[in-house]
N, C-alpha and C positions, 0 to 999 in steps of 0.2 A: 337304230339302235343309240342310246345313251351312250357318249365318249367323253370320257373327263378329260380336263390337261392336265399337263403335269403341274401344275400351282391349284388343281384341282376347283376352280372356277368354270363356270355357265354363263353365258349370258341370258336378255329378257327379261331380269326382273324388276319388280316391283320397287319403289325408295325404302318401304318397310321390309322388303326383302334382302335389301342391300344392305340394308342396318344389320340387321342378325346377321348378315354374311360376314359383313367386318367385322362384328364382335368373333363371331363364330370364328375366325382366322384371326382375330389378335388370342383371340385364346390362347390356339393351337399354339403359335409362336411365344407365348408367356410362359405356357405347361410345358412345351419341348424344353428352356433357355434353361428352366429355372426347376422343373420337377412341379409335380399336382401338387404336394403337399406344402412345399415351402411357398408357393404363388398362393398371391392373393383377388379378390374379386378389386380389390383397385388397379392393381396392376394391369389388369384385362382393359378395367374404362380408360386406362392411360392410353392405352397401346392401340387402343380401338376411338379414339379420341370422342369418346365419350363418356356421360354421365354415370357414376354409379345406380344414378336410380333405372336411368335407360337400360343398361346392365342387365338390371333386377329383374327390370320387364317383360326382356326376353327372356333371361333363365333364370330364375329362382333360385339356383342355388350350384357351386361351386359342383357338387357332382352332378348337376345336370348337366350341367358344361359339359362333364368328360363325357358323361351316355352320348351326347351331342357328335361329340368328335368321336367316340368310335363306332358310331354309326353312320357318319360320316365317313369313315376310312374304309369299311368294310361294304358301302354301297358303293365308293370310288377304287375301290381294290375289283367288285365284281365286274363293273362296267370297264374298267382297263384294260383286264384277263381275259376276255368274252371275246371267243376265237368260235365261228363255225364250220362244223365238221365240212372239208369240202374234198370229196371223192375225186378230184382233177393231182391232187397236189400225197406226194407221198408221207406216210406219216411219220417217219422218222421227220423231213421239215414241218412239219406242223406240230406236235410232242415241242422241235427245236424254237418254235414263236412262242409258246408259255416259260422255257426256258431265259428266253431273251427281252420276255414280258416282266420276269421276274429280276432281272438284272437289271432294269429300268426303274426299277423299284427302289434297288437299292442304290442307285448310284442319282435320284432323287434325294436334298436335302428335306426338302417337306415331310415327304413320307416314312422315310427314315425318321426322322424327330417324331413324327409320330406313334411309331409301332415302339421304340426309346420308350416314348412317355407312358403309352398303354401297358407294354411290359411292367415294367417298374410301378405304377400304381395300381394293374392287376394280382401284381405278387404281394406286394402292403398290403391290400386290401383285398381278399377273394370276394369278401359282400358285394364291392363292386362291380366284379366280372362279373358275378350273377345277376345283379341288377341288371347290367348292357348287356347282357346276352339275351334278359327275359325280354327285353326292349327293341333289341332286333333280331327275331331268331333266324337273317338268313333263309329267307325261303326256297331263295337258289342257290344253284352252284353251279358255274361256267363250267367250271371243268369237269363237273362232273356229267354235264350236256354234253359235252365235246366223247368224251370217255363211252357213254349213251350211245350217242349215233358211232362212233367207230366201231364197236362193236355190232351193232346192226348192219353195219358193211361189212362184214367181217375181217377187218383189219388187226381187230385187238378180239382175243378170247378174254373179256371182262362179264362175266357175268352179274357180279356187285359189280357196278360202273361208281357209285358213291367212294366205297372202297378202292377200287384202281384208284381214283383220286387223290384219295387222301396217303396213295403212297407215292404216285409222282408228285406230290405236295410237298412231301415228306423228303422225296430228294432235292427237291429244289432247296426249301427253304433248307436245310444242311449243306448245303454247299454254298450258297450262296446269301442267304436272307440272314442266317444265324451268325454265321464268322462276321456280318457288317454289324449287326446289335454289339455283338460283345467285343469286338476288335476296334470300335471306336467309329465305327464307317467306313473301316478301308474295304475300298472291293474286293474280294477272293478272285485271284490270281486262277488262268485254266488256259482261258479265252475257248475259243471251238472245241480244242481238244476235252476239255472238261464236259463244255455241254453236249458232245459225242459221246460221250461215256454216261450220264447222268441217264441219256436217251436208251441208250443200245441197254444196260442194265435194266430198265424198266422192260423195256421189251423183251428181254430174256425172260421174265416170267410171263409178261400179258401177249406177246406174238403167238398166232393163233399154230396149232402142231402142222397145220400142211402150208404152212409159208413156206414159199421156196427159201429163205434161208433159214429156217428150221428146219429142212429137210439138207440144204448142208451141213447141215452140223453134228447130224445123225452120223 
């Protein structure tokens, strides 16, 4: 399984791939610091230690660079947040792993910079957002895959795994990600108590009705 490091790097690249990667990472830093609209390709070239011509050879426009950043972020998130369903591990513990992963994203300065950059750019230009989605339609959803496996194992009552994934993702985003985005990067308080509350709130809706915890609540 492909896993991304906290700085988004992988090994074993050819020189041309390394140059493309260095330009892309430079653009992430430049755009995250100054914003997409206010930053120029000259600044990206300076940050990457490359000529402007070299930057344009790899990325013909600033918009294409942004699309590539959005695609990169999506791939990194899908890899970082992929967990296989494990029938030997309690469902609460497994859901907690997704919450822990979301917190790791919030604590990662690079990833949070990418989130703020993309949110600001896409709010300002919905056309850019639509173009990025069309270029990288995200054919896989690791959380939905996990929900599907848990439902097949009888641990969740989730006939629509994609919807269940969207609900849990909304809970995590509302508790962790969006407060950090709009709070200047501050990691929300709550710790284990907040994580348990999020997991139990989700399970109050999706736990099977014949589960022992559900029977005790009746």
